[in-house]
Biopython code that builds the backbone (N, CA, C, O; Angstrom):
import numpy as np
from Bio.PDB.StructureBuilder import StructureBuilder

atoms = [
    (1, "MET", "N", (138.499, 371.011, 128.926)),
    (1, "MET", "CA", (138.322, 372.706, 128.942)),
    (1, "MET", "C", (139.614, 373.339, 128.192)),
    (1, "MET", "O", (139.629, 374.088, 127.215)),
    (2, "TYR", "N", (140.687, 372.814, 128.939)),
    (2, "TYR", "CA", (141.919, 373.689, 128.544)),
    (2, "TYR", "C", (142.266, 373.178, 127.194)),
    (2, "TYR", "O", (142.742, 373.986, 126.396)),
    (3, "LEU", "N", (142.107, 372.066, 126.868)),
    (3, "LEU", "CA", (142.040, 371.651, 125.373)),
    (3, "LEU", "C", (141.361, 372.752, 124.335)),
    (3, "LEU", "O", (141.938, 373.257, 123.371)),
    (4, "LEU", "N", (140.221, 372.963, 124.692)),
    (4, "LEU", "CA", (139.387, 373.963, 123.828)),
    (4, "LEU", "C", (140.085, 375.107, 123.740)),
    (4, "LEU", "O", (140.431, 375.527, 122.635)),
    (5, "LEU", "N", (140.434, 375.867, 125.071)),
    (5, "LEU", "CA", (140.931, 376.900, 125.196)),
    (5, "LEU", "C", (142.169, 377.209, 124.366)),
    (5, "LEU", "O", (142.383, 378.303, 123.843)),
    (6, "THR", "N", (142.989, 376.115, 124.291)),
    (6, "THR", "CA", (144.373, 376.059, 123.678)),
    (6, "THR", "C", (144.191, 376.130, 122.025)),
    (6, "THR", "O", (144.794, 376.942, 121.323)),
    (7, "ILE", "N", (143.364, 375.252, 121.587)),
    (7, "ILE", "CA", (142.901, 375.292, 120.247)),
    (7, "ILE", "C", (142.456, 376.548, 119.690)),
    (7, "ILE", "O", (142.901, 376.928, 118.607)),
    (8, "ASN", "N", (141.549, 377.276, 120.395)),
    (8, "ASN", "CA", (141.079, 378.491, 120.014)),
    (8, "ASN", "C", (142.233, 379.657, 120.105)),
    (8, "ASN", "O", (142.243, 380.585, 119.296)),
    (9, "LEU", "N", (143.161, 379.540, 121.109)),
    (9, "LEU", "CA", (144.226, 380.402, 121.197)),
    (9, "LEU", "C", (145.073, 380.112, 119.889)),
    (9, "LEU", "O", (145.321, 381.025, 119.101)),
    (10, "LEU", "N", (145.444, 379.009, 119.715)),
    (10, "LEU", "CA", (146.077, 378.768, 118.386)),
    (10, "LEU", "C", (145.534, 379.153, 117.068)),
    (10, "LEU", "O", (146.270, 379.520, 116.152)),
    (11, "SER", "N", (144.328, 379.076, 116.974)),
    (11, "SER", "CA", (143.474, 379.336, 115.980)),
    (11, "SER", "C", (143.582, 380.997, 115.702)),
    (11, "SER", "O", (143.673, 381.520, 114.592)),
    (12, "PHE", "N", (143.553, 381.571, 116.786)),
    (12, "PHE", "CA", (143.590, 383.172, 116.765)),
    (12, "PHE", "C", (144.885, 383.569, 116.398)),
    (12, "PHE", "O", (144.985, 384.484, 115.582)),
    (13, "ILE", "N", (146.030, 382.971, 116.918)),
    (13, "ILE", "CA", (147.303, 383.016, 116.616)),
    (13, "ILE", "C", (147.565, 382.850, 115.169)),
    (13, "ILE", "O", (148.166, 383.764, 114.605)),
    (14, "VAL", "N", (147.180, 381.762, 114.457)),
    (14, "VAL", "CA", (147.648, 381.485, 113.096)),
    (14, "VAL", "C", (146.648, 382.401, 112.380)),
    (14, "VAL", "O", (147.092, 382.911, 111.351)),
    (15, "PHE", "N", (145.679, 382.641, 112.638)),
    (15, "PHE", "CA", (144.837, 383.839, 111.786)),
    (15, "PHE", "C", (145.604, 384.984, 111.604)),
    (15, "PHE", "O", (145.810, 385.555, 110.533)),
    (16, "GLY", "N", (146.075, 385.332, 112.856)),
    (16, "GLY", "CA", (146.953, 386.739, 112.909)),
    (16, "GLY", "C", (148.347, 386.626, 112.058)),
    (16, "GLY", "O", (148.868, 387.522, 111.395)),
    (17, "LEU", "N", (148.786, 385.361, 112.242)),
    (17, "LEU", "CA", (150.257, 385.256, 111.599)),
    (17, "LEU", "C", (150.023, 385.135, 110.285)),
    (17, "LEU", "O", (150.929, 385.573, 109.577)),
    (18, "ASP", "N", (148.885, 384.577, 109.611)),
    (18, "ASP", "CA", (148.427, 384.660, 108.181)),
    (18, "ASP", "C", (148.124, 385.828, 107.589)),
    (18, "ASP", "O", (148.269, 386.026, 106.382)),
    (19, "LYS", "N", (147.703, 386.631, 108.377)),
    (19, "LYS", "CA", (147.140, 388.102, 107.829)),
    (19, "LYS", "C", (148.661, 388.708, 107.906)),
    (19, "LYS", "O", (149.033, 389.235, 106.857)),
    (20, "ARG", "N", (149.448, 388.711, 108.822)),
    (20, "ARG", "CA", (150.874, 389.332, 108.748)),
    (20, "ARG", "C", (151.581, 388.739, 107.601)),
    (20, "ARG", "O", (152.266, 389.535, 106.959)),
    (21, "LYS", "N", (151.565, 387.445, 107.180)),
    (21, "LYS", "CA", (152.303, 387.022, 105.964)),
    (21, "LYS", "C", (151.771, 387.466, 104.811)),
    (21, "LYS", "O", (152.459, 387.582, 103.796)),
    (22, "SER", "N", (150.359, 387.787, 104.860)),
    (22, "SER", "CA", (149.671, 388.265, 103.434)),
    (22, "SER", "C", (150.016, 389.736, 103.362)),
    (22, "SER", "O", (150.121, 390.167, 102.213)),
    (23, "VAL", "N", (150.205, 390.558, 104.300)),
    (23, "VAL", "CA", (150.577, 391.964, 104.428)),
    (23, "VAL", "C", (152.076, 391.888, 103.737)),
    (23, "VAL", "O", (152.299, 392.495, 102.689)),
    (24, "LYS", "N", (152.913, 391.235, 104.286)),
    (24, "LYS", "CA", (154.342, 391.004, 103.799)),
    (24, "LYS", "C", (154.587, 390.351, 102.622)),
    (24, "LYS", "O", (155.741, 390.158, 102.239)),
    (25, "HIS", "N", (153.451, 389.925, 101.895)),
    (25, "HIS", "CA", (153.565, 389.039, 100.748)),
    (25, "HIS", "C", (154.503, 387.800, 100.656)),
    (25, "HIS", "O", (155.115, 387.380, 99.674)),
    (26, "GLN", "N", (154.460, 387.315, 101.950)),
    (26, "GLN", "CA", (154.869, 386.040, 102.365)),
    (26, "GLN", "C", (154.328, 384.691, 101.928)),
    (26, "GLN", "O", (153.168, 384.731, 101.518)),
    (27, "ARG", "N", (154.908, 383.531, 101.929)),
    (27, "ARG", "CA", (154.194, 382.336, 101.817)),
    (27, "ARG", "C", (153.142, 382.209, 103.064)),
    (27, "ARG", "O", (153.398, 382.328, 104.263)),
    (28, "ARG", "N", (152.008, 381.960, 102.500)),
    (28, "ARG", "CA", (150.748, 381.789, 103.497)),
    (28, "ARG", "C", (150.574, 380.673, 104.121)),
    (28, "ARG", "O", (151.330, 379.733, 103.874)),
    (29, "ILE", "N", (149.680, 380.565, 104.934)),
    (29, "ILE", "CA", (149.199, 379.445, 105.662)),
    (29, "ILE", "C", (147.975, 378.838, 104.731)),
    (29, "ILE", "O", (147.187, 379.675, 104.291)),
    (30, "SER", "N", (147.775, 377.601, 104.433)),
    (30, "SER", "CA", (146.697, 377.270, 103.658)),
    (30, "SER", "C", (145.208, 377.356, 104.257)),
    (30, "SER", "O", (144.926, 377.215, 105.447)),
    (31, "GLU", "N", (144.426, 377.581, 103.344)),
    (31, "GLU", "CA", (142.994, 377.764, 103.783)),
    (31, "GLU", "C", (142.596, 376.362, 104.659)),
    (31, "GLU", "O", (141.844, 376.368, 105.634)),
    (32, "ASN", "N", (143.175, 375.317, 104.172)),
    (32, "ASN", "CA", (142.821, 373.959, 104.676)),
    (32, "ASN", "C", (143.352, 373.897, 105.992)),
    (32, "ASN", "O", (142.653, 373.316, 106.823)),
    (33, "THR", "N", (144.500, 374.398, 106.380)),
    (33, "THR", "CA", (144.977, 374.418, 107.706)),
    (33, "THR", "C", (144.091, 375.348, 108.511)),
    (33, "THR", "O", (143.669, 374.869, 109.563)),
    (34, "LEU", "N", (143.731, 376.584, 108.216)),
    (34, "LEU", "CA", (142.875, 377.520, 108.930)),
    (34, "LEU", "C", (141.481, 376.842, 109.169)),
    (34, "LEU", "O", (140.899, 377.043, 110.235)),
    (35, "LEU", "N", (140.921, 376.023, 108.174)),
    (35, "LEU", "CA", (139.590, 375.387, 108.337)),
    (35, "LEU", "C", (139.713, 374.433, 109.315)),
    (35, "LEU", "O", (138.849, 374.317, 110.184)),
    (36, "SER", "N", (140.906, 373.580, 109.266)),
    (36, "SER", "CA", (141.036, 372.407, 110.227)),
    (36, "SER", "C", (141.195, 372.790, 111.570)),
    (36, "SER", "O", (140.768, 372.059, 112.463)),
    (37, "LEU", "N", (141.800, 373.929, 111.833)),
    (37, "LEU", "CA", (141.936, 374.439, 113.326)),
    (37, "LEU", "C", (140.381, 374.736, 113.525)),
    (37, "LEU", "O", (139.886, 374.191, 114.511)),
    (38, "THR", "N", (139.672, 375.394, 112.863)),
    (38, "THR", "CA", (138.513, 375.876, 112.903)),
    (38, "THR", "C", (137.597, 374.427, 113.379)),
    (38, "THR", "O", (137.108, 374.394, 114.508)),
    (39, "PHE", "N", (137.452, 373.470, 112.595)),
    (39, "PHE", "CA", (136.643, 372.427, 112.612)),
    (39, "PHE", "C", (137.239, 371.600, 114.020)),
    (39, "PHE", "O", (136.408, 370.976, 114.679)),
    (40, "LEU", "N", (138.530, 371.602, 114.424)),
    (40, "LEU", "CA", (138.947, 371.039, 115.710)),
    (40, "LEU", "C", (138.442, 371.683, 116.887)),
    (40, "LEU", "O", (138.658, 371.166, 117.983)),
    (41, "GLY", "N", (137.837, 372.679, 116.795)),
    (41, "GLY", "CA", (137.271, 373.327, 118.052)),
    (41, "GLY", "C", (137.663, 374.730, 118.172)),
    (41, "GLY", "O", (137.486, 375.373, 119.207)),
    (42, "GLY", "N", (138.213, 375.219, 117.076)),
    (42, "GLY", "CA", (138.839, 376.645, 117.192)),
    (42, "GLY", "C", (137.952, 377.540, 116.665)),
    (42, "GLY", "O", (138.406, 378.570, 116.166)),
    (43, "THR", "N", (136.632, 377.322, 116.681)),
    (43, "THR", "CA", (135.810, 378.397, 115.960)),
    (43, "THR", "C", (135.733, 379.625, 116.472)),
    (43, "THR", "O", (135.622, 380.550, 115.666)),
    (44, "ILE", "N", (135.771, 379.918, 117.866)),
    (44, "ILE", "CA", (135.698, 381.064, 118.469)),
    (44, "ILE", "C", (137.011, 381.908, 117.992)),
    (44, "ILE", "O", (136.966, 382.971, 117.373)),
    (45, "GLY", "N", (138.173, 381.230, 118.399)),
    (45, "GLY", "CA", (139.400, 381.768, 118.029)),
    (45, "GLY", "C", (139.587, 382.200, 116.451)),
    (45, "GLY", "O", (140.151, 383.211, 116.033)),
    (46, "SER", "N", (139.059, 381.318, 115.813)),
    (46, "SER", "CA", (139.108, 381.634, 114.347)),
    (46, "SER", "C", (138.179, 382.941, 114.115)),
    (46, "SER", "O", (138.677, 383.986, 113.697)),
    (47, "LEU", "N", (137.184, 382.855, 114.327)),
    (47, "LEU", "CA", (136.068, 383.984, 114.286)),
    (47, "LEU", "C", (136.507, 385.408, 114.698)),
    (47, "LEU", "O", (136.352, 386.427, 114.025)),
    (48, "LEU", "N", (137.194, 385.289, 116.158)),
    (48, "LEU", "CA", (137.760, 386.600, 116.596)),
    (48, "LEU", "C", (139.158, 386.981, 115.859)),
    (48, "LEU", "O", (139.695, 388.079, 116.003)),
    (49, "GLY", "N", (139.665, 385.959, 115.070)),
    (49, "GLY", "CA", (141.084, 386.401, 114.470)),
    (49, "GLY", "C", (140.616, 387.048, 113.122)),
    (49, "GLY", "O", (141.223, 388.007, 112.645)),
    (50, "MET", "N", (139.390, 386.429, 112.453)),
    (50, "MET", "CA", (139.118, 387.092, 111.372)),
    (50, "MET", "C", (138.392, 388.419, 111.378)),
    (50, "MET", "O", (138.218, 389.103, 110.369)),
    (51, "LEU", "N", (137.912, 388.781, 112.809)),
    (51, "LEU", "CA", (137.283, 390.055, 112.964)),
    (51, "LEU", "C", (138.353, 391.073, 113.516)),
    (51, "LEU", "O", (138.237, 392.257, 113.197)),
    (52, "ILE", "N", (139.312, 390.698, 114.268)),
    (52, "ILE", "CA", (140.238, 391.593, 114.992)),
    (52, "ILE", "C", (141.223, 391.924, 113.730)),
    (52, "ILE", "O", (141.472, 393.094, 113.438)),
    (53, "PHE", "N", (141.660, 391.038, 113.141)),
    (53, "PHE", "CA", (142.791, 391.037, 112.106)),
    (53, "PHE", "C", (142.317, 391.439, 110.711)),
    (53, "PHE", "O", (143.125, 391.600, 109.796)),
    (54, "ARG", "N", (140.841, 391.620, 110.534)),
    (54, "ARG", "CA", (140.354, 391.626, 109.253)),
    (54, "ARG", "C", (140.744, 390.937, 108.123)),
    (54, "ARG", "O", (141.125, 391.395, 107.046)),
    (55, "HIS", "N", (140.589, 389.596, 108.535)),
    (55, "HIS", "CA", (141.258, 388.435, 107.790)),
    (55, "HIS", "C", (140.410, 387.570, 107.166)),
    (55, "HIS", "O", (139.668, 386.868, 107.854)),
    (56, "LYS", "N", (140.394, 387.496, 105.834)),
    (56, "LYS", "CA", (139.416, 386.427, 105.135)),
    (56, "LYS", "C", (137.923, 387.040, 105.272)),
    (56, "LYS", "O", (136.971, 386.306, 105.009)),
    (57, "VAL", "N", (137.743, 388.153, 105.612)),
    (57, "VAL", "CA", (136.461, 388.579, 105.993)),
    (57, "VAL", "C", (135.564, 389.061, 104.543)),
    (57, "VAL", "O", (134.346, 389.206, 104.438)),
    (58, "SER", "N", (136.580, 389.235, 103.546)),
    (58, "SER", "CA", (135.767, 389.623, 102.317)),
    (58, "SER", "C", (136.152, 388.505, 101.197)),
    (58, "SER", "O", (135.950, 388.709, 100.000)),
    (59, "LYS", "N", (136.620, 387.529, 101.607)),
    (59, "LYS", "CA", (136.571, 386.368, 100.606)),
    (59, "LYS", "C", (135.419, 385.324, 100.869)),
    (59, "LYS", "O", (135.402, 384.570, 101.842)),
    (60, "LYS", "N", (134.551, 385.368, 99.978)),
    (60, "LYS", "CA", (133.241, 384.702, 100.053)),
    (60, "LYS", "C", (133.416, 383.215, 100.189)),
    (60, "LYS", "O", (132.818, 382.534, 101.022)),
    (61, "SER", "N", (134.323, 382.737, 99.264)),
    (61, "SER", "CA", (134.435, 381.270, 99.132)),
    (61, "SER", "C", (134.866, 380.762, 100.414)),
    (61, "SER", "O", (134.402, 379.710, 100.854)),
    (62, "PHE", "N", (135.913, 381.593, 101.177)),
    (62, "PHE", "CA", (136.394, 381.104, 102.583)),
    (62, "PHE", "C", (135.025, 381.110, 103.502)),
    (62, "PHE", "O", (134.668, 380.155, 104.192)),
    (63, "LEU", "N", (134.343, 382.329, 103.386)),
    (63, "LEU", "CA", (133.400, 382.514, 104.386)),
    (63, "LEU", "C", (132.243, 381.397, 104.362)),
    (63, "LEU", "O", (131.597, 381.115, 105.371)),
    (64, "LEU", "N", (132.056, 380.819, 103.173)),
    (64, "LEU", "CA", (131.235, 379.656, 102.851)),
    (64, "LEU", "C", (131.732, 378.350, 103.357)),
    (64, "LEU", "O", (130.930, 377.557, 103.851)),
    (65, "LYS", "N", (132.910, 378.089, 103.277)),
    (65, "LYS", "CA", (133.675, 376.951, 103.830)),
    (65, "LYS", "C", (133.548, 377.050, 105.404)),
    (65, "LYS", "O", (133.210, 376.060, 106.052)),
    (66, "PHE", "N", (133.853, 378.393, 106.072)),
    (66, "PHE", "CA", (133.825, 378.614, 107.387)),
    (66, "PHE", "C", (132.459, 378.338, 107.887)),
    (66, "PHE", "O", (132.299, 377.702, 108.929)),
    (67, "GLY", "N", (131.548, 378.752, 107.244)),
    (67, "GLY", "CA", (130.026, 378.516, 107.526)),
    (67, "GLY", "C", (129.824, 377.141, 107.597)),
    (67, "GLY", "O", (129.352, 376.628, 108.612)),
    (68, "PHE", "N", (130.189, 376.388, 106.447)),
    (68, "PHE", "CA", (129.965, 375.111, 106.384)),
    (68, "PHE", "C", (130.404, 374.142, 107.607)),
    (68, "PHE", "O", (129.731, 373.273, 108.161)),
    (69, "VAL", "N", (131.810, 374.574, 107.876)),
    (69, "VAL", "CA", (132.406, 373.900, 109.014)),
    (69, "VAL", "C", (131.605, 374.316, 110.342)),
    (69, "VAL", "O", (131.565, 373.534, 111.292)),
    (70, "PHE", "N", (131.134, 375.242, 110.374)),
    (70, "PHE", "CA", (130.539, 375.857, 111.698)),
    (70, "PHE", "C", (129.070, 374.963, 111.945)),
    (70, "PHE", "O", (128.666, 374.486, 113.006)),
    (71, "LEU", "N", (128.423, 374.912, 110.576)),
    (71, "LEU", "CA", (127.251, 374.046, 110.583)),
    (71, "LEU", "C", (127.510, 372.539, 111.048)),
    (71, "LEU", "O", (126.752, 371.964, 111.830)),
    (72, "ILE", "N", (128.586, 371.988, 110.526)),
    (72, "ILE", "CA", (128.602, 370.587, 110.785)),
    (72, "ILE", "C", (129.057, 370.369, 112.166)),
    (72, "ILE", "O", (128.919, 369.261, 112.686)),
    (73, "GLN", "N", (129.660, 371.480, 112.873)),
    (73, "GLN", "CA", (129.955, 371.570, 114.242)),
    (73, "GLN", "C", (128.664, 371.433, 115.073)),
    (73, "GLN", "O", (128.517, 370.618, 115.983)),
    (74, "ILE", "N", (127.769, 372.303, 114.664)),
    (74, "ILE", "CA", (126.471, 372.465, 115.367)),
    (74, "ILE", "C", (125.733, 371.073, 115.233)),
    (74, "ILE", "O", (125.225, 370.513, 116.205)),
    (75, "ILE", "N", (125.718, 370.621, 114.103)),
    (75, "ILE", "CA", (125.046, 369.193, 113.798)),
    (75, "ILE", "C", (125.706, 368.121, 114.643)),
    (75, "ILE", "O", (124.954, 367.349, 115.239)),
    (76, "LEU", "N", (126.996, 367.978, 114.768)),
    (76, "LEU", "CA", (127.656, 367.051, 115.610)),
    (76, "LEU", "C", (127.275, 367.250, 117.168)),
    (76, "LEU", "O", (127.091, 366.315, 117.948)),
    (77, "ILE", "N", (127.190, 368.571, 117.480)),
    (77, "ILE", "CA", (127.017, 368.739, 118.797)),
    (77, "ILE", "C", (125.569, 368.509, 119.258)),
    (77, "ILE", "O", (125.286, 368.316, 120.440)),
    (78, "TYR", "N", (124.596, 368.541, 118.185)),
    (78, "TYR", "CA", (123.374, 368.181, 118.527)),
    (78, "TYR", "C", (123.126, 366.838, 118.676)),
    (78, "TYR", "O", (122.454, 366.522, 119.657)),
    (79, "PHE", "N", (123.582, 365.803, 117.791)),
    (79, "PHE", "CA", (123.479, 364.656, 117.785)),
    (79, "PHE", "C", (124.330, 363.806, 119.147)),
    (79, "PHE", "O", (124.058, 362.791, 119.788)),
    (80, "LEU", "N", (125.177, 364.541, 119.179)),
    (80, "LEU", "CA", (126.222, 363.980, 120.323)),
    (80, "LEU", "C", (125.269, 364.281, 121.789)),
    (80, "LEU", "O", (125.209, 363.391, 122.637)),
    (81, "GLU", "N", (124.708, 365.306, 121.948)),
    (81, "GLU", "CA", (123.886, 365.654, 122.986)),
    (81, "GLU", "C", (122.702, 364.873, 122.997)),
    (81, "GLU", "O", (122.279, 364.400, 124.052)),
    (82, "LYS", "N", (122.028, 364.669, 121.710)),
    (82, "LYS", "CA", (120.738, 364.019, 121.689)),
    (82, "LYS", "C", (121.066, 362.499, 122.213)),
    (82, "LYS", "O", (120.199, 361.949, 122.891)),
    (83, "TYR", "N", (122.128, 361.889, 121.961)),
    (83, "TYR", "CA", (122.408, 360.387, 122.086)),
    (83, "TYR", "C", (123.077, 360.366, 123.238)),
    (83, "TYR", "O", (123.723, 359.348, 123.484)),
    (84, "ASN", "N", (123.078, 361.467, 124.197)),
    (84, "ASN", "CA", (123.896, 361.363, 125.455)),
    (84, "ASN", "C", (125.339, 361.000, 125.411)),
    (84, "ASN", "O", (125.881, 360.482, 126.387)),
    (85, "MET", "N", (126.051, 361.287, 124.173)),
    (85, "MET", "CA", (127.642, 361.044, 124.174)),
    (85, "MET", "C", (128.451, 362.212, 124.753)),
    (85, "MET", "O", (129.655, 362.116, 124.991)),
    (86, "ILE", "N", (127.686, 363.382, 124.978)),
    (86, "ILE", "CA", (128.318, 364.584, 125.654)),
    (86, "ILE", "C", (127.362, 365.276, 126.534)),
    (86, "ILE", "O", (126.207, 364.948, 126.265)),
    (87, "SER", "N", (127.457, 366.097, 127.464)),
    (87, "SER", "CA", (126.723, 366.676, 128.252)),
    (87, "SER", "C", (127.173, 368.212, 128.211)),
    (87, "SER", "O", (128.290, 368.577, 128.577)),
    (88, "ILE", "N", (126.197, 369.057, 127.733)),
    (88, "ILE", "CA", (126.688, 370.611, 127.907)),
    (88, "ILE", "C", (125.914, 371.145, 128.922)),
    (88, "ILE", "O", (126.072, 372.315, 129.268)),
]
sb = StructureBuilder()
sb.init_structure("model")
sb.init_model(0)
sb.init_chain("A")
sb.init_seg("    ")
for serial, (resi, resn, name, xyz) in enumerate(atoms, 1):
    if name == "N":
        sb.init_residue(resn, " ", resi, " ")
    sb.init_atom(name, np.array(xyz, "f"), 0.0, 1.0, " ", f" {name:<3s}", serial, name[0])
structure = sb.get_structure()
């Protein structure tokens, strides 16, 4: 549980940091990094970061990738739960 909280906090912070870098015209954090943090369990932190910082919400290509990562997570959780590999 602590690992999940940590990755979500990290995702939130990284989305905020990338937004700040965007505003200041500095070198940005790659979309692959943002999506990797999301895939590794930071979905809630990433989503909150996107909404609170208004970051990447108008970029349709990123939103499609984000949605795809979320869909993969849902499918993985479903199958892991179905075959009793995890308990929710």
